[in-house]
C-alpha positions in Angstrom: 25.2 -8.9 -15.9 23.9 -5.4 -14.9 23.1 -5.6 -11.0 19.9 -4.9 -10.2 19.0 -1.7 -8.4 17.2 -2.0 -4.7 13.4 -1.6 -4.1 13.4 1.1 -1.9 11.2 0.8 1.0 10.5 4.1 2.1 11.5 4.8 5.8 9.3 7.6 7.4 8.9 6.7 11.0 5.8 5.4 10.5 5.8 1.5 11.8 8.8 -1.8 11.9 9.8 -2.0 8.2 12.2 -5.4 9.0 9.4 -7.7 8.5 8.9 -6.4 4.9 12.6 -6.4 3.9 12.9 -10.0 5.5 10.2 -11.0 3.4 11.8 -9.0 -0.1 15.1 -11.2 1.1 12.9 -14.5 0.9 12.3 -13.8 -2.4 15.3 -12.8 -3.5 14.6 -9.0 -4.3 17.5 -6.4 -3.7 15.7 -4.1 -1.5 17.1 -1.5 1.2 15.2 0.5 4.0 15.8 4.7 3.2 14.7 7.8 3.7 17.4 9.2 1.7 16.2 11.4 -1.5 19.0 10.2 -3.7 18.5 6.7 -2.8 14.5 7.6 -3.8 15.3 9.5 -6.6 17.3 6.8 -8.2 14.8 3.7 -7.5 13.4 2.1 -9.9 10.5 0.8 -8.0 9.5 2.1 -4.2 7.4 0.7 -1.6 5.6 2.9 1.0 4.7 0.9 3.7 2.9 2.3 7.2 1.2 1.9 10.3 -0.5 5.0 12.3 -2.4 8.1 11.8 -3.1 9.7 8.4 -2.0 13.2 9.6 1.2 11.6 11.3 2.1 10.0 8.4 1.6 13.1 6.3 3.7 15.0 8.5 6.2 12.7 8.6 6.9 13.0 5.1 6.9 16.7 4.9 9.3 16.6 7.6 11.9 14.7 5.6 11.1 16.5 2.6 10.0 13.7 0.9 6.7 14.6 -0.8 8.2 16.5 -3.8 10.7 13.9 -4.5 7.8 11.6 -4.6 5.7 13.4 -6.6 8.3 13.8 -9.2 9.4 10.2 -8.9 5.6 8.8 -9.0 4.0 11.3 -10.7 6.2 12.7 -13.5 8.6 9.6 -14.2 6.0 7.0 -13.7 7.6 5.1 -11.1 6.4 1.6 -9.9 5.0 2.4 -6.2 3.4 0.0 -3.9 1.6 1.7 -1.1 0.9 -0.5 2.0 -1.8 -0.1 4.8 -1.4 3.5 5.8 1.1 3.7 2.7 -2.3 3.0 0.1 -4.5 5.7 2.5 -1.8 8.3 1.8 -2.1 7.8 -2.0 -5.8 9.6 -1.5 -7.0 13.2 -1.4 -8.3 13.2 2.5 -8.7 11.1 5.5 -11.0 11.0 8.0 -8.6 10.6 10.3 -7.6 14.0 10.0 -7.0 17.5 8.4 -4.1 17.1 6.4 -4.1 16.8 2.4 -3.1 13.3 1.5 -0.6 12.8 -1.7 -4.0 12.7 -4.0 -2.4 10.4 -6.8 -5.7 8.4 -6.5 -9.1 10.4 -6.8 -9.9 8.5 -3.5 -10.9 9.5 0.2 -10.3 7.2 3.3 -12.8 7.0 5.4 -14.0 5.1 9.0 -15.6 2.2 8.9 -19.3 2.8 9.4 -20.2 -0.3 11.3 -23.8 -0.7 12.6 -23.6 -0.3 16.4 -25.6 -3.1 17.1 -23.0 -5.2 14.8 -20.9 -7.9 16.9 -18.0 -6.9 14.3 -15.4 -4.8 16.1 -13.0 -1.6 14.7 -10.2 -2.2 13.9 -11.0 -5.0 11.4 -8.5 -7.4 12.1 -7.7 -10.6 10.5 -7.8 -12.8 7.8 -9.8 -12.0 4.7 -10.0 -12.7 1.2 -10.0 -10.9 -2.0 -13.0 -10.2 -4.3 -10.5 -9.3 -7.4 -12.4 -6.8 -10.3 -9.9 -6.6 -12.9 -6.7 -8.5 -14.6 -3.9 -7.3 -12.7 0.1 -8.6 -12.4 -0.1 -7.7 -8.8 -3.0 -11.0 -8.7 -1.2 -13.4 -11.5 -1.1 -16.7 -9.9 -3.0 -16.2 -7.0 -5.4 -18.3 -5.8 -9.4 -17.7 -5.5 -9.1 -19.0 -1.7 -6.4 -16.5 -0.8 -5.9 -15.1 2.2 -4.5 -11.9 3.6 -4.1 -10.4 7.0 -5.6 -6.9 7.8 -5.2 -4.6 10.8 -7.1 -1.2 9.9 -10.0 1.1 11.2 -10.1 3.4 7.8 -10.6 2.2 4.5 -10.3 3.9 0.7 -13.3 4.7 -1.3 -12.7 5.6 -4.9 -14.4 7.5 -7.0 -13.3 5.9 -10.0 -14.3 2.3 -10.3 -11.5 1.7 -12.7 -9.1 2.5 -10.3 -10.3 -0.8 -7.6 -8.5 -3.8 -8.1 -10.2 -5.8 -5.5 -12.6 -5.5 -2.5 -13.0 -7.3 1.0 -15.8 -7.3 2.7 -15.9 -6.4 7.0 -19.7 -5.5 7.3 -20.2 -4.0 3.7 -17.5 -4.4 0.4 -14.6 -2.3 0.8 -11.7 -1.2 -1.0 -8.8 -3.6 -0.3 -6.0 -2.7 -3.4 -6.1 -0.4 -6.0 -4.2 0.1 -9.2 -3.7 3.4 -11.2 -0.7 3.1 -13.5 2.4 2.7 -12.1 0.4 3.1 -8.8 -0.7 0.4 -6.5 -2.0 0.1 -3.0 -2.9 -2.9 -0.5 -4.9 -2.3 2.5 -3.9 -5.4 4.0 -0.1 -6.5 5.0 1.5 -9.2 2.3 4.6 -9.1 4.5 2.5 -10.8 7.5 0.4 -12.7 5.0 2.4 -15.6 4.4 3.1 -17.6 0.9 0.1 -15.3 -0.7 1.6 -12.2 0.3 5.1 -13.9 -0.6 3.7 -14.3 -4.2 2.1 -11.0 -4.3 5.4 -9.2 -3.7 7.5 -11.6 -6.3 4.7 -10.3 -8.6 5.4 -6.3 -7.9 9.2 -6.8 -7.7 9.5 -9.0 -10.7 7.3 -7.2 -13.5 9.0 -5.4 -15.8 
């Protein structure tokens, strides 16, 4: 029986990756935290997590010489990739948070929450929220409509193509909480902090052929 290749959790110095690795261990998904180009080049699936600023994330990817390899894996080879929080935002072309160009895999931009100053809502958007799922997709298979996911972010993605939007959530207004374009999937929330619902979502990503 062929041994399963580990899912590579890309380590570019943007956040604690241990909780994500632990969640994958709980669902018996082989995973490895790595920034090694050979690991990434041979991976059958990738996860790009991230916490922090957009520009810093882009510069760290550049510093580790990861962008060319990621472009080859994701754009040319169509390797499935899941971006989490900042990871999803890096899939976009630009961000209001900085001046660096994003990976540009999705026709989208990252913008700051535009909450009315008189609103009682605080930035960052932090806490539990539901998803309004916009299209059928394996990532959301067997998901309860009342499922709650954990968010913590001040910026969100705006997609130029409605067909790339997988779900929206509401905080002052509707925003993109997950996207899916071919092999490229992103979630704004943290599945590794979202208990059984996050576990199910990661299971769907890891097990899909």
